[in-house]
N, C-alpha and C positions, 0 to 999 in steps of 0.2 A: 500478499507476502512478496510477491516479485517486486511490486512497486517500492516496498520498503527496503528490499535488498539493493535496488538501483539507487536509492536515496543515500544510503550510508556512506558511499565514497565521497559524497558531496557535502555531508554534514558540517564539517569545519569550515568549508568555504561559505556555505549559507550563513553560518553564524558570524563570519568576519564581515559579510556584506550588511548583515542587519546592524552590527555595531557601527560601521562606516557610516550609515545613515543618521547617525546621532551628531555628526559633525556639521558645520555650515557649509554652504557652497565656497568654492575657491574665488568666486567673484565677490568682492567686498562691497562694492557700490550697489545701489538699488537697481535691479534689473528692469524696472519699468521706467522710472523717470532719469536714471543715469546720473542723478544728482546726490540724493541723500544716501545715507548709510544703510546698507541692507541688513538689518539686524533681526528681521521678522520673516518667518515662514509659517505656511499653513500645513497642519497634518492631513487635513482632509482633501486638499486640492492635489491634483496629480502633478508630478515633477518637483524638483528641489530648488526652484528659484526662491531668492530672498528679496525682501522689498523693504522699503522705509516705512516708517510710521504712517504717513498720510496716504501712501499707495496701497498699503495693506488694507486700510479702512475703506478707501474707495474701491479696491477690487471686491469687498465684500459687502457693499451696500445692499446687495439682494441675496446675500449668502450668509445670513445671520446665525446659522447654527454650525459654522466651521470652527475648528479649534486652532487657535493660533499660539506660537511659541516665540519668545524672544531670546536671542543670543547674549549672554552676560560677559562673555569673553572666555568662560570655562565650559559652559554647558548651556543648553536650552531650558528655559522655564516656561510653564503655562502662562498665558496672558489672556485676559478676556477682551473681546472687542469693545465691551463697555469701557474698560480702562484705557482703551486707545482712541476713545472719542466717538465711537459709533453711535448714531441716533436713528431710532426708528420712527418714521413720520406715518402718522394713522390717517385714514380717510381718504387718501388720494392715491392709492397704489404706490406708496412709498415715496411720493413727491411731496415737496413743501405745500402746506395749506396756504391758499392765497390770503387768508385772513390771520395768519401767524407770521411772526418775524423770526429770522434765524436767531437761534439762542447764542447769547454772547458768552455764556459761561455755564458750565455744568459741573457737577459734583460727582467725583468717583464714589461709587458705592461698593462697599464690600459685599462678597457673594452672599453673606447670611444676614444682611441688613434687615430689619424688621420693616414691614411695608408702611406702617403707620408713621415712621419717622421721615418719610420722604415728602417734601412740600409738593403740593399740587394746586393748580389753577385750571379751572374749566371755562373761564370766561373768553369771550373773543379777543384775539390778540395776545393770547398767552405765549409766553416764551420759556415757561417753566418746563423742565423734563421730569418725567415720572419713571421710577425704577419698576419694571415689570419682570417677575420671575416667571420664565417660560420654560415648560417642561417638553423636551423634544425626545425623539426616539435614541438619540446619541448622548443625551446628557441633560442637565439642568443649567439653564443659561439666565442671566440677568442682563436687561437691556434698558437703556434710557429711551423712553418714548415720548413724542410730542403729540398731543391729541389734536385732532382737526378742530379748528376754531370757527368753523362755518356757523352762521346764525342757526339756532335751534338744536345744534349737536352737543350741547353741554350736558344733557342727559343721555347720551348715546355712546358712551365709552365701551360699553360692552358690545355693541353692534359694530363699532369701529374695529374692535379685536376680531370679531367674527368674520368681517369682510376681508380681514387680513390673513385668514386662514388660522385664527387662533380662537380656541373656545375658552371664554372667560369662566373663572371659577365663582364669580359673582356678578349679578346684574346691576348692582348699585355703585359700588367703588372697586372695581376689579384691579387686583395688584398681583394675581397669579393667572397664567393662562396655559393652556395646553394645545400643542399643534395637532391638527387633524391626523397626521401621521401617527403620532404617538398614541392616540386614542384607538386608532384603527389597529396598531400593532398590539395593544393591550387586549383588545377584544378577541383578536385572532389567537393570541398566547393563551387567554383564558378558554377559548373554545377548543383549540387543538391540543394544547399542552396542559390544560387545567391549572394554569398559573394564577395564583391568588394576586389581589391588588398589592398586598403587603410585599410579596416576593418580587413582584414586577418592579415596584418602585425602588426596591432595595438595589435591584440590577441596575437601574438608572443611575443611582447615586453612586455606585461603584464604577460605572462607566465614566461619570463625570470626574471622580478623584478616587483612583483606585486605592490609594494609600491612607488617605484621610476621608472616608465616606461621611463621617459625621459632621463635617464642615460644610456639606451640602445641605440646603435647605430641604426640610421634610415636608413634602406636599402629599403625603399618603392620603389624608382625609379628603383633600381637595379632589385627588384621583377618584377616590370612591364616589364622590358625589357627582363630578363631571361625566365619568364614564356611565353613570346611571342615566343621565340625561342624553348622552350621546347614543346610547343603545336605543332609547326611545325614539329619537329623532330618525335614525338610521332605519329603524323598523317601519316607521310610517313613510319614509321616502321610498323604501324598496317596494311597498305594496301599494304605491300610488296615491296615498293619501295627502301628498304635498301638491297634487294636481287636483284631485277630487275634494277640494276644501269644504264644499257644501255637504258632502256626504261623510258622516263620521264612522269610524270603523266599529263593526259590531262583533258579536261573539266568534272568536276564532279567525277573524279577518286579518289579523297579523300573523298568520301561520301558514306554512307550505303543507300540502298534503301530497298524497302519492300521485304521480302522473299516470300510472298504470292501472289503478283500480277504476272501475266504471263509476262515472259521476254524471248523471243526467244533467243536461244544461251546461256542461263543460266540456267533457271529452266524448260524448255519446251524440251520435246523429239524432235528428229530430224524430226519425222513424225507428229508434232503436227497439221498441216493443215489438214490432213486426219483424225486424231484421234478425234478431239473435234468438237463439234457444234460451229458454227460461233459466236453465241452471247456470248459465254463462254470467248473466247480470244478477250477481248476488253480492252482498257485503260478506267480507271474510275478515272477522277480527279476533285477535289474540288478546287476552286481558291477563294481567298479572300484577302482583304488589312487590314493592321494594321497601324493605324495613332499614335500609341504610340512610335514605333520605330523611332523617328526622330533624326536628326543628324546636328549639327551645322556647320556653314561655317568654314573651316581651313583658318587660316592666311597664312601659307606658304605651300601650297599643293605640290609645287614642291620637297619639302624635304621628302615626303611620300614614304616609300619603301614597296612593297607588297611581302609577301612570298608564297601566295597561291592564287593569283587572278584568279578566276574562276575554281579552281580546287575543291570547295566544292559545296555549294548550292547557294551562290551568283554568279550572272552571270559575265562573264569577262568584266571589266569596260570599256575598250577602245572600244570594239565592240558594247557594249550597248549604249555608248555615241554617237558613229557614227550612229547607227539606230535613236536615238532621234534626231539628227541634221538634218536628212532627212525626218523624219515622219512628216506628217501634221495632226493635231489634229482638227476635226470639233468641233465647239462650239455649241453644240446641247443641247437642253432641253429634259428631258425624256418624251418619249411619253406614258409612262406607269404612275405608281405612282410617286410622288415627291421624287425620290430616292436620297439620299445625295451624293452617289459616283458619279453620273452623274452630278448633279447640283453644286458640289463643284470642279469639275475637273480643274477649271481654277483659283483656289484661291491659292496663293502663300504666303510665309513668307520670308521677307528680310533676316532675320538673319539665316534661316535654309538652309542648303545644300539639306537636305532630309526631306520631310514631312512625310514619313512613308515607309512601304514596302508592296510589294505583293508577295503572295506566291501560290505554287501549291503543294498539297499532294494528295495521293492516297485516294479515297473516302472511301474505305472499311475498311482501317486500320489506316489511319492518318500518313503516313510516307511522309516527306517532299521529293520532286522529286529533285535530284541533278541538278544543273546548271538552277535553274528555279525560283530564288529569285531575285526580282529586286527592286530598290529604286524608290520611287515617288518624283518628283520635285514640282509638282503643283496640288496635289491631285491625284485621281485614274483615270487616263485617259487611253483611248483605247489603245494608242500607248505603253504604259507601259505593260497592260494587254496581248495585242497581242503578245509581245516579250516573256514574261515568258511562255504563253501557247505554242507558237511555239517550244520553247526549250524543254518544257515537251513532246509534241507530237513526238519529234525526239529522245527521250531517250529510248533506248533499245526497239524499235518498228518495227524492220524490219519484214514485213509481215502482221503486224496487220492492218486491214482495218477499225475498229471502234474505236471511242473514245467519251466517255461521259463526257462532260464538265459542271460541276455544278458550277454555279456562281450566285452571289446575283442578279445581273442585266443581266443574260443571255438573257433575252428577248430583251434588247437593244444592248448588246455587239454583238450578233450573226448576226444582221441584215446585216451589211456591212463588216463582218469579211473577207470573201472570197475577196472581192473588195480591201480591205486594203492590204491583203497578195500579191495580183497580182500586186498592184502599188507600192509596197515597193522596195527599191534600194538593194535588196539582204540581208536585214537584218531579213526578215520574210521568213519562209519556212515551208510547210505542207507535210508530207510524201504522195507519190503518192497514189492515190485511197483511201485516208483516209477519211471516212464519219464522220462528226462531229455532235454529237447530243447535243444540248444545253439544259440545264435543270436549275431550280432554286431549292435551298434547301428548305426543307419543312417549316422550320420555317420562312424564309424570304418570301416564296410565298404568305403566308397569307396578306402581305402587298402589294401585287401586285393587279393590276386590275383583275376583274373576268375573262375577256378574257384570261389571261396568264395561268390560272389554268390548263386547259385541255392540253395546248400545251406545258407547261414547267414543268408538275408535274412529279415527279420521279415515282409515282404510275403508270404511263402510259408509262414507257420506258421499252421496251423488254430487258431483260438482266441486268436491273438495279440492280436486287434482292432487298433486303430490306435495303436500305441506306437512311439516313436522309439528306445527303449532307451538314451537319453543323459541321463535325469534326474538321475543322480547327479553330473553335471558342474555342474548348477545348485546342488546341495547343498554342493559343495565350495567355492563362492565365499564364503560367510560363514564356513564352517568355516576357511578359511585365515587368517582375520583373528585367530584366537585361537592359531594356532600358534607365533608368536614368544612369547607370554606363557607357553605350556606347555613351551616348549623346555627350559627348566633347572628345571622342577619335579621333585619326587620322582615316582617311578613311579606310586605309589598316588594322590597328588594329581592327577598328569596325567590318569590313568585316570577318576577321579571327574569332573574338569572336562570332559573329552570326552564322558562319559556324559551330564552335565548339558546340554550343548549339542545333543547329538543328541536327548535327551528333550524340550528345548524346541522344536526343529525339527519333531519328530513331533507336539508339542501344538499348534503353530501350523497344521500340516497338518489336525489333528483338528478345530480350531476353525472352519477354512474349508473343510471337506470338503463341506458342503452346497452352498456357492456353486460349489465346483470341479466337483462332479458335475452341477450345473445346467448350467454352461458346456460341460462335455463333452457333455452331452446335446444341447444345441443345435448344437454343432459336429458331432455325429454325424449328427443329422438332415440338416444341410447336405451333410455328406460322402456320405451315402446318395444324396440327390437329385442331386449333381453327378457322381457315378460311374455311377449307373444308366442315365441317358440315354444317355451315350456308348457304354456296353457294349451296350444294346439295339440302338442304331444300327449298331454294328459287326456284331453277331450277324445282324442282319436283312440285312446286305449280303453275307454269306458263304454259302458251301455247307453246307447243313445235314449232309450226310453227313460233311464234314471236321470240322464242330463236335462231331458225336457222338463221332468218334474222339478229339478233343482232350479232350473231358470224361472219357472213360475213363482217359486218360493222367493227367489232373489228379487224378482220385479215387485212383489208385493211387500217385501221388506224395505225396499227403497223409497216406496210411496207412503207406507203406513209408519214405518220405523217402529220405535217403542219395542214390545215383547216380540215382534216379528223379525227383529234383528238377531234373535236368539238362534236362528238357523246358522250362525257362524260359529256357534258353540258345539263342541263335541257332546252328544247326548250319551253321558256316561252309563246309562242304565243298559246300553247295548253292548258294553265291553264285557268280555268273558270273565268268569270267576277265576280263582286260582287253580281250583280243581279242573276246570275247562282248559286253561292254558296247559296244564300238566298232560291232560288227555291228548291235546292238539300235538304237543311236542312229541308225545310218544306215537301218535299216529303217522307223524312225518318221517318216522325211521324208514330207512330203505329196506324193502323186503325182496329177497331174491325171487326173480321171476323165472319160471321153468318153461322155456320155448325150445322146441326141437331145433337141431342144426345149429348154423353159425350164429344165429341171433341169440340164441340161449347161451351159447359159448361166450360171445362178446359181452353179454349182460353179466355172465359170471366173472368176467374179467374186470368190468367196472366195479361189481360189488367187492371183489378181492382188493381193489385200490382203496375203497372206502374202509374196509377192515384193516388195511395197513395204516390208513390215516388215524382210525380209532386206537390202534396199539401204540402209535407214535405219541398221541395225546395222553394216553394212560401212562406211558413212561415219563412225559414231562410232568404229569401230576405226582410222581412219586416224591415223597419228602426226602431230605438229605439224609435222615436217619431211618431209611425204610426198614421195615421188619422183614424177617425171613419169609413169613407167610406172604407179604406183599411181593417179595422178589419171586417166590415160587409161582404166583398167580400170573405174573407178567410172562415168566418163562414158559408156563403151560400155554398161555394164549399164543406166544411165538411159535411154539411147536405145532400146535393145531393148524395155525395159519401157514406154516411151511409146508405141511402135508397137503393142504388144499392147493397151494401154489403149484407144488409138484405134479398134483393130478391134472391141474389146468394145463400145465405144459405138455402132459402126456396127449391131452386132447388136442393141443395145438398141433402137435406132430401130424395127427391123423387129418386135421383140418387143412394142413399146408402139404399133404403128400410127401412127408418126410423131408421137407426142406431144411437145409442147414440155418437154424435160427440164431439171432443174436441173443445176447443175454437178456435184453428187454429194456424196458424204460423204467428208470429208477426216479421217483418223484421226491424232490426235496421241498419241504414245506416253506412257505414264505414267512419269515421270522415276524412280520407285522401282524400275522394273524395266528400267532401261536402264543398262548398264554399259559403260565404256570402258577400254581398256588404259592404263597409266601406266608411268612409268619404273621404279617400284619393284615391277612385277609384281603389283600388287594391283588390286582393282577398285573404281571409284568410281562413285556415281550420277551421272547427267547431269541438269543442269537443263534446263527448257522452253526457256530462252534459248539454251543450248548446241545443242539439237536444231534450233531455227529456224536458228542460224547455220551448222550443218553442211549443211543441206538448203536448196538454193536456193529462194527465194520464188516463183519462176516455176513450179518443179516442184510446190511445195505447192499452189498455187492452181489452176493450169490442168491439168497433166499428172497430178498425184497424185490428183485427186478421181475417184472412181468412183461411177457412179450404179447403184444397185440399187433393188429395190422398198422396202427398208427406209430409202431416203433421202427416202421420202415418208410424211408423217404418216398415221396410221390413217384419219382422217376423209377426207382427199383421195383416199386410195387407193380408198375406197368410191365416191366420186364419180366418179374417172377409170376405174373398173371394174378395178382392179389387185388387188382382194381375192384372187383365186385365186393370182396370183402371189406375194403376200405370204404366203398360207398355206404354199406351197411352200418359200418362203425360211425361214419360222419352223422348219419341220421340219429343213431343212438346217443352220440355225444350232444347233438342239439337238444334231445329229450332231457338229457341229463343237465345241461346248462339251464333249461327252462324250468326243470324242477327245483334246481339249487336257487334260482332267482325267486320263484314263488314262495319256497321255504324261507328264504332270507326275509322276503317282505312280511311274512307271518310273524317270524321271530322278531323283527325289529318292532312291529306293532305290539306284540306281547310284552317285550321288555319296557316300552314306553308306559303302557298301561300299569305294569307292576311298579314302576316309579310314581306315577301319579296317584294311583289308587290305594296302593298298599305301603309302599316304602315311605313316601312323604307324610302319610297320614298314620303311620305305626304309633300306637299308644303305649307300647311297652318294649323292653329290651329284646324279649322272645319274639315278638311281632317283627321287629325291626330286623333282627338277625334271620328269621325265616324269609322275609322279603328280600334281603341281600342275597340269601342263597339261591332263591329263585331266579333273581336277576343275573347271578352269576352263571346259573345253568343256561339261561337264555343267551348269555354271551359266548359260552362255549358252543352252542348250537350255531350261533352266527358265525363264529369263526371256522366251524366245521363246513358250513355250507359254502363260505367263500372259498375255502381250500379246495373243496370238490368243483366248484365253478372253475377255479383256476386250472385244475386238471383237465376238465372238459375243454376250456378254451385252448390250452397248450395242444391237446390232441387235435382239435379242429384245425388249428394252424398247421400242424404236421400233415394233416389229411387233406390239405390244399384248398380250405375254405378262402373265398376271395377276401381281400383286405377291406374292402367296402363294407362287407357284412360284419366282419370282425370290427371295424371301426365305428359302425353305427348301431348294430343291434347287440353284439356281444363285447362290449368294451371292458376295458380293464377296471377293477373296483379299487378304489382308493380308501384307506383307513378313515380319511375325513368325512367319507360319504356314509359312513356306518354309525354316526351319531344318533342318539335318541331323537325321534322327531319331535321338534319343540312345538309343533302345532298342538300336540298332546299335552305334554309336560309344562310348557310356558305359553299358554295361548295369549296372554297379555303382555308379552315382553315387548322391549323397545327394539326397533329396527327391523320390521317385518317387510318394509317396502321392497327389499331387495331379495327376499327369500326365495329359494328355488329347490324343488324337489331333486333328489339324486336320479340320475338317467334310469336306473333299474326299476324304479316305480312306475314308469310309463312304458316299459317294452314287455311283450309277451303277457299282456294282462288279460286273463279270459273275461272279456267284458260282457259276455252274455251268460256266464256261468258261476258268477261269484255268489256264494251261498253263505259266506262268512258274515254275520250281521256286524261284527266290530269292524271288519276290513271294509264293509260297505260304508259304515259311518266315516271311517277314516278318509276314504275317497271322496266322499261327499264334502267334508269340511275342506280338505286341500283343494278340491275343484272349485268351490265357492271363493276360497281366498285367493287362488291363482287368477280367477277371472276378476276379482276386485283389484288386485295389483296391476293387471293389465288395463282395466278400466280407468284406474286413477291416472295412469301414465298417459293413457289416450287424452283423457280431460286435460291434463297438464299441458300437452302439446298444443291442443286447440286453445286452451286459455292463453297461452304465452303468445301465440300467434294473434289473438284479439287484442292481448295487452300492447303489443307492438304498435297496432294501429290507435288504439287509445292514448298512448303516449305520444304519438305525433300530433294527434287531435289536440292534447293538452298544451303543447308547446305552441300549436297555431292559435288556440284560444288566448293565450297570454299575449301573443304577439298582436292579435287583434285588439285587444284591451289597450296596450299601449300605444297602437296606431291611433285609436279613437283619442286618447289624451294628448297625442302629439298634434291631432288635427284641431282639437278644441281649445287648446292654449294658445295665447298670443305672446307670452313671455318668452324671451330668448332663451334663458338658462333652463326653464321648464321644457321648452320644446327640445333643446339639445339632449337633455337626460332621457325625455321620453324616446326619442329617436334611437338614442343609444340601446335602450331596453328593446325596441323593436328588432334591431340588428341581433341583439343577443339571442332572443326567442327564436327568430328566423333561422339562426345557426344551429341552435339546438334541434329544431325540426328538420332542417336539411341533412344534418349529421345522423339523425335518427332514420330518415328515409333511406340514406345511402347505405347505412349499416345493415338495416333490415331487408334490402333489396335481395331477393332470392330465397327469402325464408318463409315465403307465402303468408305474409301477415295481412290481417283483415282490416281495412280501413274503416 
């Protein structure tokens, strides 16, 4: 906005300068030869010089795509170089062919002239010009060309154009050509902006003549054809098949893959099997379908010609069709949730040849796997998915024994996968000794049955690292933009366009892999740090013997998997019944302790505070239209409490030898933990004003104030000789806080069970209402324990407890920490990688005396999951450090390959391109080594 504000004072001046540029130079004669009349100027050249006709043509002999204008006396008008006599000589770098004579005459050709109306001679000694329509990135141009007349060149007009940097639209009688620059622009526009050929050429026509674009020759069809060929040539050039002419590209050879994934023979050392831990060298693939990439049925498929069938990311069509013809699909309904991809597997569309595509990508970095993309014919069937997965498993996997397959419905797909492979007619194969671990992406797993969670969660896969398994969803977003363009293409053209966009997606991943790994490294360091501390705290608070048992169970689950992974599920049969919960809540009520002397007196004071809290809670629960009986009941409780407080203060006079005591401490409840009933059966927080209105001011000031040793400051207590009394109260307050935290943990666990076992499964209104009442009762208890803990913590602060203990052991409780534990109610939810138990679950936990079976089960599951989170982040950190080294090795591998090509060829152009590639890959490797320095990467 500041820049726009600075522009406003100059807007009119800018506009005047732009209009002044419409006039000719003040110098009338040609500023080159100083003889002719300077009536022509070039819009593309810098400066405002004007030239005569012959000088403007001479100046643009090697600048054929500049736009020239002529001054008519009143304004400038567009003029083509063709009209001014420009001639393009072919075959000798723009120079005259020694076998051709200078043309004596030439015919001006209108911009939209038909190519077949132009005379042509191709024999030796020709002096006839040919009008060629040339499409450039700045517009469409028509130029008169003179072909090379050297002996044997009369059939090589398309090659003469190609050597001049122009791609011919035909190999026989080319009359249209495209500059290499415009073809590169189109491919980049198509890849980056998802521009269609039609839109791109309309842009070129408007750039040629903004007002009358229809007067510009339409070469859309030629652009479609030529760009098709250009894409094929560039792919083969990039991957070295212009140098390796004897070796033809095979399956997936015209495709980039991930530089950071382990690939034997490419980025792993020869001794990798002895050097690395087994879990590190594993394939990690994510599989997904896309139903936007549809394709219409072709009218004449027999005329289709493929240039790179199976050489990129799409599988070889004939082999794929053969597999489909023999494969038998079982029409089964999902035994898990109502998954769309399973239940719609047999839905077809009569006008569609393809209903979507299935893809495989590396789970860590999102690179499409070469030769592992298939078309769907009737939805997402197992026969389609099996084929793409088998191709992915066999891609650069020699010696790798483990593969993690992350699939939205992996629980269903994996059931009979091995049987389907064994029964296939040679179309499916899995590398020998390959162990396949099925899993489900974290987002999709939340839609599965609860039983799928432990067995297919990525949180419980050793070696998975910290991966969500949903990276393909991010790749579909840009991919979907080209689907409307590819809808009606020929099958071969569509296949090559999809290959090109996937190749470009992988190239961008490749270019940004160093930054990506650095970001992942920093995130992994943070993840390890954030998960280790909670895990250590939880471990130190639990019984070591129980932990040893859990560790054995965890190790067996990681090795055997399957049903052994159910240890991560809560054993709900250990949860207490509703009657047991009610009994527990009743048993946790505070009971007056009768101890002689000061201890007994202090305990009585703490109990009186609890009774005050109960009275205030009862007042808050009074309805707005409370009956007389309800009001009388409250008043009776208040009076009985007032009598007990008065007796307590009489005892206080004796305890303090008649000291002049203050009024005492008046506790105001925290509104965040005060709830009152409402007409909607919901709970709402109460404000401080509402609390003050509910409780009579006289009660608050006179009768509700309780004097205890914590009512006196630490310094005054020393002066008055109350230090021993304060020391006793401090110990009692610690016990009060510990009891509150223990009761709080129990109440939260009980509430979670109510929600899971009773409230969510209630099959009647009565059961639902009863469950809600029990949950509400639990919530009242939770709030009560928090308020009691706050009073204890406040008293400990007044009694001089050190800040370190208050900050580490007896911290403040926040409302957000009192949510129902989702490990109980939502075990298969999305986003567990960053879960962390609230601090009060790990402090003052009696690790040797826990007798509650349900709480023991609760801690077991939370400990296992906390360890799994920490372990996955540890794996992620180690994996990223190794990926850094593998990435450097991958760059160096390609550097060596191009260095071989540079040394083996003796053609100058081939050598120059090969060495340019050597320098490019060398720079990639050097930049990676420099960036990863200090990260502890493993070479």
